[in-house]
MARKOLKOL-54141 format. One record per residue: x, y, z of N, C-alpha, C in turn; residue number from 1; chain. Coordinates in pm, 1 decimal, always signed. Atoms other than C-alpha are relative to their C-alpha. Last residue first. Example, Ala and Ser with C-alpha at 12.3 -4.5 7.8 and 13.67 -1.06 7.14 Angstrom:
<nodes>
node nc1: -82.0 | nc2: -119.0 | nc3: -6.0 | cac1: +1367.0 | cac2: -106.0 | cac3: +714.0 | cc1: -77.0 | cc2: +109.0 | cc3: +73.0 | resi: 2 | chain: A .
node nc1: +89.0 | nc2: -119.0 | nc3: +0.0 | cac1: +1230.0 | cac2: -450.0 | cac3: +780.0 | cc1: +90.0 | cc2: +120.0 | cc3: +0.0 | resi: 1 | chain: A .
</nodes>
This chain:
<nodes>
node nc1: -13.9 | nc2: +144.2 | nc3: +22.6 | cac1: +9224.2 | cac2: +8113.6 | cac3: +13692.3 | cc1: -79.0 | cc2: -83.1 | cc3: +91.3 | resi: 90 | chain: A .
node nc1: +106.0 | nc2: +48.1 | nc3: +87.8 | cac1: +9095.2 | cac2: +8473.8 | cac3: +13702.4 | cc1: +7.3 | cc2: -150.3 | cc3: -24.6 | resi: 89 | chain: A .
node nc1: +120.2 | nc2: +31.8 | nc3: -77.9 | cac1: +9301.3 | cac2: +8565.2 | cac3: +14008.3 | cc1: -110.5 | cc2: -56.4 | cc3: -87.7 | resi: 88 | chain: A .
node nc1: -16.6 | nc2: +113.4 | nc3: -89.4 | cac1: +9643.4 | cac2: +8545.5 | cac3: +13838.8 | cc1: -122.4 | cc2: -33.7 | cc3: +84.0 | resi: 87 | chain: A .
node nc1: -62.2 | nc2: +115.5 | nc3: +65.0 | cac1: +9597.3 | cac2: +8762.2 | cac3: +13530.9 | cc1: +0.2 | cc2: -120.8 | cc3: +91.3 | resi: 86 | chain: A .
node nc1: +92.1 | nc2: +56.7 | nc3: +98.9 | cac1: +9350.7 | cac2: +9008.9 | cac3: +13679.1 | cc1: +55.6 | cc2: -129.4 | cc3: -58.1 | resi: 85 | chain: A .
node nc1: +110.3 | nc2: +63.8 | nc3: -72.4 | cac1: +9572.3 | cac2: +9063.3 | cac3: +13984.0 | cc1: -97.7 | cc2: -65.5 | cc3: -95.8 | resi: 84 | chain: A .
node nc1: -54.9 | nc2: +119.3 | nc3: -64.5 | cac1: +9877.6 | cac2: +9130.7 | cac3: +13765.3 | cc1: -111.1 | cc2: -77.0 | cc3: +71.5 | resi: 83 | chain: A .
node nc1: -21.6 | nc2: +99.2 | nc3: +105.9 | cac1: +9684.1 | cac2: +9373.6 | cac3: +13547.1 | cc1: +51.8 | cc2: -131.2 | cc3: +57.6 | resi: 82 | chain: A .
node nc1: +131.3 | nc2: +43.6 | nc3: +46.8 | cac1: +9558.5 | cac2: +9560.6 | cac3: +13854.2 | cc1: +13.9 | cc2: -107.5 | cc3: -107.9 | resi: 81 | chain: A .
node nc1: +55.7 | nc2: +87.1 | nc3: -104.2 | cac1: +9907.4 | cac2: +9578.1 | cac3: +14004.5 | cc1: -134.0 | cc2: -58.6 | cc3: -44.1 | resi: 80 | chain: A .
node nc1: -77.0 | nc2: +125.2 | nc3: +3.7 | cac1: +10043.6 | cac2: +9714.4 | cac3: +13674.2 | cc1: -54.0 | cc2: -97.7 | cc3: +104.7 | resi: 79 | chain: A .
node nc1: +39.4 | nc2: +71.7 | nc3: +121.4 | cac1: +9764.6 | cac2: +9974.2 | cac3: +13655.4 | cc1: +72.5 | cc2: -134.6 | cc3: -7.1 | resi: 78 | chain: A .
node nc1: +132.8 | nc2: +57.0 | nc3: -24.2 | cac1: +9822.0 | cac2: +10081.5 | cac3: +14018.0 | cc1: -46.3 | cc2: -82.1 | cc3: -120.5 | resi: 77 | chain: A .
node nc1: -18.9 | nc2: +111.8 | nc3: -93.2 | cac1: +10193.8 | cac2: +10123.9 | cac3: +13944.3 | cc1: -134.6 | cc2: -66.6 | cc3: +29.6 | resi: 76 | chain: A .
node nc1: -66.1 | nc2: +110.7 | nc3: +68.5 | cac1: +10118.5 | cac2: +10335.4 | cac3: +13639.3 | cc1: +16.9 | cc2: -121.5 | cc3: +88.0 | resi: 75 | chain: A .
node nc1: +98.8 | nc2: +59.6 | nc3: +89.4 | cac1: +9868.9 | cac2: +10556.0 | cac3: +13823.9 | cc1: +59.8 | cc2: -120.9 | cc3: -71.6 | resi: 74 | chain: A .
node nc1: +100.2 | nc2: +66.2 | nc3: -84.0 | cac1: +10122.5 | cac2: +10618.2 | cac3: +14101.2 | cc1: -104.5 | cc2: -70.4 | cc3: -85.5 | resi: 73 | chain: A .
node nc1: -61.5 | nc2: +121.3 | nc3: -52.9 | cac1: +10397.7 | cac2: +10693.7 | cac3: +13851.3 | cc1: -99.8 | cc2: -78.6 | cc3: +83.3 | resi: 72 | chain: A .
node nc1: -12.6 | nc2: +95.1 | nc3: +109.5 | cac1: +10177.5 | cac2: +10939.0 | cac3: +13666.9 | cc1: +59.7 | cc2: -131.5 | cc3: +45.0 | resi: 71 | chain: A .
node nc1: +133.3 | nc2: +51.7 | nc3: +31.0 | cac1: +10080.2 | cac2: +11112.5 | cac3: +13990.6 | cc1: +5.7 | cc2: -104.0 | cc3: -111.4 | resi: 70 | chain: A .
node nc1: +44.8 | nc2: +80.1 | nc3: -113.3 | cac1: +10442.1 | cac2: +11147.5 | cac3: +14101.5 | cc1: -136.0 | cc2: -63.0 | cc3: -29.3 | resi: 69 | chain: A .
node nc1: -77.7 | nc2: +124.1 | nc3: +2.3 | cac1: +10555.3 | cac2: +11265.7 | cac3: +13758.1 | cc1: -47.2 | cc2: -92.9 | cc3: +111.6 | resi: 68 | chain: A .
node nc1: +47.3 | nc2: +79.5 | nc3: +113.0 | cac1: +10274.4 | cac2: +11520.1 | cac3: +13746.1 | cc1: +74.1 | cc2: -132.6 | cc3: -8.9 | resi: 67 | chain: A .
node nc1: +131.1 | nc2: +54.2 | nc3: -34.7 | cac1: +10357.0 | cac2: +11643.4 | cac3: +14095.3 | cc1: -54.2 | cc2: -87.7 | cc3: -112.6 | resi: 66 | chain: A .
node nc1: -22.3 | nc2: +108.3 | nc3: -95.5 | cac1: +10723.6 | cac2: +11680.0 | cac3: +14000.9 | cc1: -132.2 | cc2: -63.8 | cc3: +41.6 | resi: 65 | chain: A .
node nc1: -55.0 | nc2: +114.9 | nc3: +71.2 | cac1: +10630.1 | cac2: +11882.3 | cac3: +13693.7 | cc1: +22.1 | cc2: -118.9 | cc3: +91.7 | resi: 64 | chain: A .
node nc1: +109.8 | nc2: +57.3 | nc3: +77.6 | cac1: +10409.2 | cac2: +12113.4 | cac3: +13897.7 | cc1: +48.0 | cc2: -123.1 | cc3: -75.6 | resi: 63 | chain: A .
node nc1: +93.9 | nc2: +62.1 | nc3: -93.8 | cac1: +10689.0 | cac2: +12167.3 | cac3: +14150.1 | cc1: -115.1 | cc2: -66.6 | cc3: -75.9 | resi: 62 | chain: A .
node nc1: -61.0 | nc2: +121.7 | nc3: -54.1 | cac1: +10949.2 | cac2: +12227.1 | cac3: +13877.4 | cc1: -97.2 | cc2: -71.4 | cc3: +93.2 | resi: 61 | chain: A .
node nc1: -2.8 | nc2: +100.4 | nc3: +106.5 | cac1: +10726.8 | cac2: +12474.2 | cac3: +13692.9 | cc1: +56.7 | cc2: -131.4 | cc3: +51.1 | resi: 60 | chain: A .
node nc1: +137.6 | nc2: +44.6 | nc3: +20.7 | cac1: +10655.1 | cac2: +12665.5 | cac3: +14012.8 | cc1: -4.6 | cc2: -109.8 | cc3: -105.7 | resi: 59 | chain: A .
node nc1: +35.8 | nc2: +85.1 | nc3: -114.0 | cac1: +11026.2 | cac2: +12682.6 | cac3: +14094.6 | cc1: -141.0 | cc2: -56.3 | cc3: -16.8 | resi: 58 | chain: A .
node nc1: -68.6 | nc2: +128.3 | nc3: +18.0 | cac1: +11102.6 | cac2: +12812.8 | cac3: +13744.9 | cc1: -34.1 | cc2: -95.9 | cc3: +113.8 | resi: 57 | chain: A .
node nc1: +69.9 | nc2: +72.9 | nc3: +105.8 | cac1: +10841.1 | cac2: +13084.6 | cac3: +13779.4 | cc1: +62.3 | cc2: -137.7 | cc3: -20.5 | resi: 56 | chain: A .
node nc1: +128.5 | nc2: +42.4 | nc3: -56.1 | cac1: +10992.2 | cac2: +13192.5 | cac3: +14112.0 | cc1: -78.6 | cc2: -81.8 | cc3: -102.2 | resi: 55 | chain: A .
node nc1: -29.0 | nc2: +111.8 | nc3: -89.4 | cac1: +11339.3 | cac2: +13199.7 | cac3: +13957.5 | cc1: -128.3 | cc2: -54.2 | cc3: +61.3 | resi: 54 | chain: A .
node nc1: -28.7 | nc2: +116.4 | nc3: +82.7 | cac1: +11215.0 | cac2: +13418.7 | cac3: +13673.9 | cc1: +26.9 | cc2: -123.6 | cc3: +83.7 | resi: 53 | chain: A .
node nc1: +127.2 | nc2: +41.3 | nc3: +59.7 | cac1: +11058.5 | cac2: +13661.5 | cac3: +13919.1 | cc1: +19.6 | cc2: -123.5 | cc3: -86.7 | resi: 52 | chain: A .
node nc1: +79.4 | nc2: +58.9 | nc3: -107.2 | cac1: +11381.9 | cac2: +13671.9 | cac3: +14118.2 | cc1: -134.1 | cc2: -49.5 | cc3: -53.7 | resi: 51 | chain: A .
node nc1: -54.8 | nc2: +133.5 | nc3: -24.8 | cac1: +11582.7 | cac2: +13730.9 | cac3: +13801.7 | cc1: -79.8 | cc2: -71.7 | cc3: +108.0 | resi: 50 | chain: A .
node nc1: +35.3 | nc2: +84.5 | nc3: +113.8 | cac1: +11358.1 | cac2: +14021.8 | cac3: +13704.7 | cc1: +49.9 | cc2: -142.5 | cc3: +20.4 | resi: 49 | chain: A .
node nc1: +144.7 | nc2: +22.2 | nc3: -6.4 | cac1: +11386.5 | cac2: +14174.8 | cac3: +14051.2 | cc1: -43.7 | cc2: -92.5 | cc3: -112.7 | resi: 48 | chain: A .
node nc1: +26.5 | nc2: +91.9 | nc3: -110.9 | cac1: +11764.7 | cac2: +14127.8 | cac3: +14052.3 | cc1: -148.8 | cc2: -32.7 | cc3: +10.8 | resi: 47 | chain: A .
node nc1: -44.0 | nc2: +132.2 | nc3: +42.7 | cac1: +11796.0 | cac2: +14287.2 | cac3: +13707.2 | cc1: -29.6 | cc2: -103.1 | cc3: +108.6 | resi: 46 | chain: A .
node nc1: +98.1 | nc2: +47.4 | nc3: +97.6 | cac1: +11588.8 | cac2: +14585.4 | cac3: +13818.1 | cc1: +35.2 | cc2: -140.1 | cc3: -47.9 | resi: 45 | chain: A .
node nc1: +120.7 | nc2: +32.7 | nc3: -76.0 | cac1: +11808.9 | cac2: +14627.2 | cac3: +14126.0 | cc1: -107.5 | cc2: -55.0 | cc3: -92.4 | resi: 44 | chain: A .
node nc1: -24.3 | nc2: +128.0 | nc3: -66.4 | cac1: +12118.2 | cac2: +14605.1 | cac3: +13904.1 | cc1: -119.8 | cc2: -42.1 | cc3: +84.6 | resi: 43 | chain: A .
node nc1: +1.7 | nc2: +105.6 | nc3: +101.5 | cac1: +11984.3 | cac2: +14881.6 | cac3: +13680.7 | cc1: +17.6 | cc2: -136.6 | cc3: +64.1 | resi: 42 | chain: A .
node nc1: +139.7 | nc2: +16.8 | nc3: +39.6 | cac1: +11907.3 | cac2: +15105.5 | cac3: +13976.3 | cc1: -11.7 | cc2: -113.8 | cc3: -101.0 | resi: 41 | chain: A .
node nc1: +71.4 | nc2: +58.4 | nc3: -113.7 | cac1: +12253.1 | cac2: +15055.4 | cac3: +14118.1 | cc1: -144.4 | cc2: -30.2 | cc3: -37.9 | resi: 40 | chain: A .
node nc1: -29.6 | nc2: +142.9 | nc3: -3.0 | cac1: +12411.8 | cac2: +15111.6 | cac3: +13775.5 | cc1: -69.8 | cc2: -68.3 | cc3: +116.7 | resi: 39 | chain: A .
node nc1: +77.6 | nc2: +73.0 | nc3: +99.4 | cac1: +12239.7 | cac2: +15443.7 | cac3: +13732.3 | cc1: +22.1 | cc2: -149.5 | cc3: +8.2 | resi: 38 | chain: A .
node nc1: +141.8 | nc2: +1.1 | nc3: -32.6 | cac1: +12369.4 | cac2: +15590.7 | cac3: +14056.2 | cc1: -82.8 | cc2: -82.0 | cc3: -95.9 | resi: 37 | chain: A .
node nc1: +44.9 | nc2: +131.4 | nc3: -43.0 | cac1: +12734.1 | cac2: +15488.4 | cac3: +14001.6 | cc1: -148.8 | cc2: -7.3 | cc3: +27.8 | resi: 36 | chain: A .
node nc1: +52.0 | nc2: +3.0 | nc3: -136.4 | cac1: +12832.5 | cac2: +15794.4 | cac3: +13801.4 | cc1: -57.2 | cc2: -136.2 | cc3: +32.3 | resi: 35 | chain: A .
node nc1: +92.1 | nc2: -106.1 | nc3: -37.2 | cac1: +13048.6 | cac2: +15752.6 | cac3: +13495.7 | cc1: -46.7 | cc2: -13.7 | cc3: +142.8 | resi: 34 | chain: A .
node nc1: -62.9 | nc2: -129.9 | nc3: -14.4 | cac1: +13199.4 | cac2: +15422.7 | cac3: +13387.5 | cc1: -102.7 | cc2: +103.3 | cc3: +40.9 | resi: 33 | chain: A .
node nc1: -142.7 | nc2: +10.0 | nc3: +19.7 | cac1: +13136.3 | cac2: +15052.9 | cac3: +13353.7 | cc1: +71.0 | cc2: +132.6 | cc3: +13.8 | resi: 32 | chain: A .
node nc1: -66.5 | nc2: -100.1 | nc3: -82.0 | cac1: +12792.5 | cac2: +15091.0 | cac3: +13504.0 | cc1: +149.9 | cc2: -7.0 | cc3: -10.8 | resi: 31 | chain: A .
node nc1: -32.3 | nc2: +54.8 | nc3: -131.0 | cac1: +12626.5 | cac2: +14774.8 | cac3: +13382.7 | cc1: +75.7 | cc2: +97.8 | cc3: +87.6 | resi: 30 | chain: A .
node nc1: +123.3 | nc2: +29.4 | nc3: -72.4 | cac1: +12461.3 | cac2: +14955.9 | cac3: +13095.0 | cc1: +29.1 | cc2: -48.1 | cc3: +141.3 | resi: 29 | chain: A .
node nc1: +59.3 | nc2: -126.1 | nc3: -41.6 | cac1: +12792.6 | cac2: +15107.9 | cac3: +12982.5 | cc1: -126.3 | cc2: -24.8 | cc3: +80.7 | resi: 28 | chain: A .
node nc1: -82.2 | nc2: -50.6 | nc3: -110.4 | cac1: +12957.7 | cac2: +14767.6 | cac3: +12982.3 | cc1: -57.6 | cc2: +131.2 | cc3: +51.3 | resi: 27 | chain: A .
node nc1: +42.2 | nc2: +69.8 | nc3: -120.8 | cac1: +12667.1 | cac2: +14636.4 | cac3: +12775.5 | cc1: +83.7 | cc2: +44.9 | cc3: +119.1 | resi: 26 | chain: A .
node nc1: +128.1 | nc2: -54.5 | nc3: -44.2 | cac1: +12731.9 | cac2: +14907.6 | cac3: +12515.8 | cc1: -47.8 | cc2: -70.4 | cc3: +125.7 | resi: 25 | chain: A .
node nc1: -20.0 | nc2: -132.0 | nc3: -60.8 | cac1: +13101.5 | cac2: +14820.3 | cac3: +12498.2 | cc1: -132.1 | cc2: +57.9 | cc3: +46.5 | resi: 24 | chain: A .
node nc1: -69.4 | nc2: +14.0 | nc3: -127.1 | cac1: +13032.6 | cac2: +14448.1 | cac3: +12450.3 | cc1: +23.6 | cc2: +136.5 | cc3: +65.3 | resi: 23 | chain: A .
node nc1: +87.9 | nc2: +51.8 | nc3: -105.4 | cac1: +12767.1 | cac2: +14507.3 | cac3: +12189.6 | cc1: +71.9 | cc2: -4.7 | cc3: +133.8 | resi: 22 | chain: A .
node nc1: +100.0 | nc2: -101.7 | nc3: -32.2 | cac1: +12987.3 | cac2: +14732.5 | cac3: +11975.9 | cc1: -89.6 | cc2: -46.4 | cc3: +114.0 | resi: 21 | chain: A .
node nc1: -66.6 | nc2: -107.8 | nc3: -73.2 | cac1: +13281.4 | cac2: +14491.2 | cac3: +11990.3 | cc1: -100.0 | cc2: +107.2 | cc3: +41.2 | resi: 20 | chain: A .
node nc1: -31.3 | nc2: +49.4 | nc3: -133.1 | cac1: +13057.1 | cac2: +14201.0 | cac3: +11894.0 | cc1: +65.4 | cc2: +110.0 | cc3: +83.4 | resi: 19 | chain: A .
node nc1: +123.5 | nc2: +0.6 | nc3: -77.4 | cac1: +12914.0 | cac2: +14393.0 | cac3: +11600.8 | cc1: +25.4 | cc2: -44.8 | cc3: +142.7 | resi: 18 | chain: A .
node nc1: +35.4 | nc2: -138.8 | nc3: -29.1 | cac1: +13262.9 | cac2: +14469.9 | cac3: +11472.0 | cc1: -127.5 | cc2: +7.7 | cc3: +83.5 | resi: 17 | chain: A .
node nc1: -86.2 | nc2: -51.7 | nc3: -106.3 | cac1: +13368.1 | cac2: +14106.2 | cac3: +11505.8 | cc1: -38.3 | cc2: +142.5 | cc3: +36.6 | resi: 16 | chain: A .
node nc1: -136.0 | nc2: -34.6 | nc3: +38.6 | cac1: +13072.7 | cac2: +13981.6 | cac3: +11302.4 | cc1: +77.9 | cc2: +60.6 | cc3: +114.8 | resi: 15 | chain: A .
node nc1: -92.8 | nc2: +49.8 | nc3: -99.1 | cac1: +12772.2 | cac2: +13811.6 | cac3: +11456.7 | cc1: +144.0 | cc2: +31.6 | cc3: -34.8 | resi: 14 | chain: A .
node nc1: -23.2 | nc2: -95.5 | nc3: -107.0 | cac1: +12491.4 | cac2: +13998.6 | cac3: +11287.3 | cc1: +97.4 | cc2: -47.4 | cc3: +105.6 | resi: 13 | chain: A .
node nc1: +95.6 | nc2: +20.5 | nc3: -107.7 | cac1: +12360.9 | cac2: +13711.8 | cac3: +11075.6 | cc1: +29.5 | cc2: +88.6 | cc3: +121.1 | resi: 12 | chain: A .
node nc1: +136.9 | nc2: +2.4 | nc3: +50.1 | cac1: +12526.6 | cac2: +13809.7 | cac3: +10749.9 | cc1: -102.0 | cc2: -6.3 | cc3: +112.7 | resi: 11 | chain: A .
node nc1: +36.8 | nc2: -135.0 | nc3: +41.0 | cac1: +12852.7 | cac2: +13911.3 | cac3: +10915.0 | cc1: -144.9 | cc2: +4.4 | cc3: -46.7 | resi: 10 | chain: A .
node nc1: +14.3 | nc2: -82.3 | nc3: -120.2 | cac1: +12877.3 | cac2: +13581.2 | cac3: +11100.7 | cc1: -40.9 | cc2: +142.1 | cc3: -35.8 | resi: 9 | chain: A .
node nc1: +124.7 | nc2: +36.6 | nc3: -66.6 | cac1: +12812.4 | cac2: +13385.2 | cac3: +10782.7 | cc1: -24.5 | cc2: +89.1 | cc3: +120.7 | resi: 8 | chain: A .
node nc1: -4.6 | nc2: +127.4 | nc3: -71.4 | cac1: +13089.0 | cac2: +13572.9 | cac3: +10603.4 | cc1: -135.1 | cc2: -27.8 | cc3: +64.3 | resi: 7 | chain: A .
node nc1: -9.7 | nc2: -9.5 | nc3: -145.9 | cac1: +13021.7 | cac2: +13848.1 | cac3: +10353.8 | cc1: -0.1 | cc2: -138.5 | cc3: +63.8 | resi: 6 | chain: A .
node nc1: +128.1 | nc2: +19.6 | nc3: -67.3 | cac1: +13096.3 | cac2: +13776.6 | cac3: +9987.3 | cc1: +18.1 | cc2: +11.9 | cc3: +151.2 | resi: 5 | chain: A .
node nc1: +28.2 | nc2: -122.4 | nc3: -75.1 | cac1: +13415.1 | cac2: +13924.4 | cac3: +9842.1 | cc1: -133.1 | cc2: -11.2 | cc3: +74.7 | resi: 4 | chain: A .
node nc1: +139.1 | nc2: -42.6 | nc3: -1.6 | cac1: +13542.1 | cac2: +13586.0 | cac3: +9729.0 | cc1: -16.4 | cc2: +124.1 | cc3: +87.3 | resi: 3 | chain: A .
node nc1: +5.0 | nc2: -136.0 | nc3: -50.1 | cac1: +13912.5 | cac2: +13545.4 | cac3: +9654.5 | cc1: -140.6 | cc2: +56.2 | cc3: -1.8 | resi: 2 | chain: A .
node nc1: +138.9 | nc2: -26.7 | nc3: -27.5 | cac1: +13913.7 | cac2: +13170.0 | cac3: +9616.7 | cc1: -15.9 | cc2: +137.7 | cc3: +60.2 | resi: 1 | chain: A .
</nodes>
């Protein structure tokens, strides 16, 4: 089966050559060489972005927990109401 067709990874940009290029460029962004001034600024920007993302995640978790709490409360009240209707109507 001597096919000359590109592999799946090559077609979708995941070939070995692409991986090597990405890994060296990301090392440069993180300050893998040269002066350290640029990497400090980059890391500060990353920290700010991560902090904003963490804040958003906390808000989502709090809102989700409130919805679960309210839904549970409504469900329990509904079950109690159904129970009372069933046994008090006799």
